[in-house]
N, C-alpha and C positions, 0 to 999 in steps of 0.2 A: 556916339551920336549917329542918328539915322541919316544916311546920305540919300537914298532913293526909296520910293514907296510905289508899289504897283498893285493895282486891283486885278485879280485873276479869276475870271469866270472859267470853269473847267467842267469837262465831261470826264468822269472817272470810269475805270474799267471794272469796278466791283460788279458782282452779279445784279445788284439792285439799280445800278446806274442807268442801264437802258430802260428799265421799267419806270423809273422816276422821270426820265426824259420823255418817254412816250406819254405818260400820264399828264405831265405838265405841258406837253407839246412844245418842248424847248430843246435847244441844242446843248444846254448846260444843266447839271444837277447839283453843282456846288460852287461856292465862291469864297475866296479868302484874300488876305493881304500878304504880299511878298515884299520884304524890305531888306535893305542892305544897311548893316550897322557894324562898324569896325569894332566897337566895344564888345559886341556879342560874337565876333569872329567871322563876319561876312554876311551871307544871305540867310535870312530867317523867314519863317511864315507865322503869321498870326491867324489862327484857325479856330473856328467853332467845330469841335469834334463831338463825338457821342458822349464824352464825359465832361465837356465844358470848353471854355475859350482859353487857349494856351498859345504860347510862343514856342515854336520848335525849330530846329535846324531845317533849312530848306530841303536838305537831303532826306529828311524824314517826314516831309509834308505830303499833301495830296499830289504833288508833282510826280511822286513815285508810282501813283496809280492813274496816271494821266492817259486818257485816250486822245484828247486834244484840249487845248486851252488857248485863251487870248490874254494879252498883257496890256493893261492900260495905265499910263502914267499921267499924272496931273501936270499941267503946264507950269505950275509953280510948285514949291516944296510942300509936302504934306507932313513934314517932320514934327511941326508943332501939334498938329492934330493927333499924331501917333502918341506923342508924349502926354497930351491932355487926356487921352483915352486909356491910359495904362491901368487905371483903377478897375477896368472891366476884366482884365486878365484874371483867370481863375474862377469866374462865375460859372454856374452850371449851364448845361444845354437845355434849351426850351423845347422839351419833348411835347409838352401840352400844346404849345403854339404850332409845332410841326404837325401833330396829329389833327389839330383843329383845322389847319389850312388844307390838309389832304382831304378831310371830310367835306369842307366847304367847296373845294374844287370838284370833288365827286358829285356833290349835289348840283353844282352849276354846270359842269361839262357833260355829265351823263343824264341827269334827271331834269336839267334846265331850271332848277330851283335856286334862287338867289338868297343866300343867307349871308348878310353883310357884316354881322358883328363878329370881329375876330376875337379869339381867346388867346391870351398871352400870360405866361407865368412871369410875374414880376421878378426882376433880378436875374433873369436867364435869357440867353440869346440863341437863335439859330445862326447859320452862316450868313444869311442875308441881313439879319438884324445887326450882327456884329459889324459887318462891312459898312452898313448904313450909319451905324453909330460913329464911325470914324469920318465918313464922307460928310456928315452933317456938321462937322467941326471945321470944314474946309470951305473957302468961298467957291461954291459951285452953284451956278445959276440953275434954278428949277428943281433942285434936289428935294425940296419940300413936298413935291407931288408924290414921292414914294413913301408909303406908309410902312415903317419897319416891320410891324407884326403881320403884314399880308403880302409883302413883296417877295418875289421868288428870284433866284440867281439870274435867270435869263432876262428878267425885267430890268435888273441893275445893268446887265451887259448892254441891253438895248439903249438904256439911258446914256451910258458911257460912250457908246458908238456914235450917238447923235450929238453929244455935248461938245461944244467948242472948248471946254475947259480941260479936255483929255485928248491924248493921242496914243496910238498903238505903238508898241515897241516889240522887239524880238525877245524871246525867252532868254533872260540874262544868265541863267544857270547853264543852259546849253552852250551859250557863248563862252562862259568861263571855262567849261570843261574842254572846249575846243582849244582854248589858249594854253591850258595846262599840259595837254598831251599831244 
């Protein structure tokens, strides 16, 4: 049973991380869900990775490639939303949507041309799409303004920061490590 659920916008230290953050003009280039579940053995991550959406041990998540991250917890439980969204686990990554959004951003930010129609591969998710698919199952005021196929990780972070439905917490993995050793 899922005890805690955190939304984690993150800046990763892979070579493309700074490039993505510069292009997006954002502090973050990825977002995922970190959750504690005793039946799975502790902290796990639900992540959209290059090969699809999966649940992995937190020790194998993007936290291992973290430059910096923020941790947001809903004021109420998100356990029901996590359970209801388990049918998404295993779907493919939305490369078409990602490339479309990069192209759209290029047109808008560099050439000042607005092309508003997003392209999305049905049945596939980017990291932001997956995170929003869970957040839309939770009572969060105003979440409907974020369009899953065009929202970037930094935009979700900005929403969470302003929302009265969420609060920031410390990295629970770092806290757990400190208690163990």
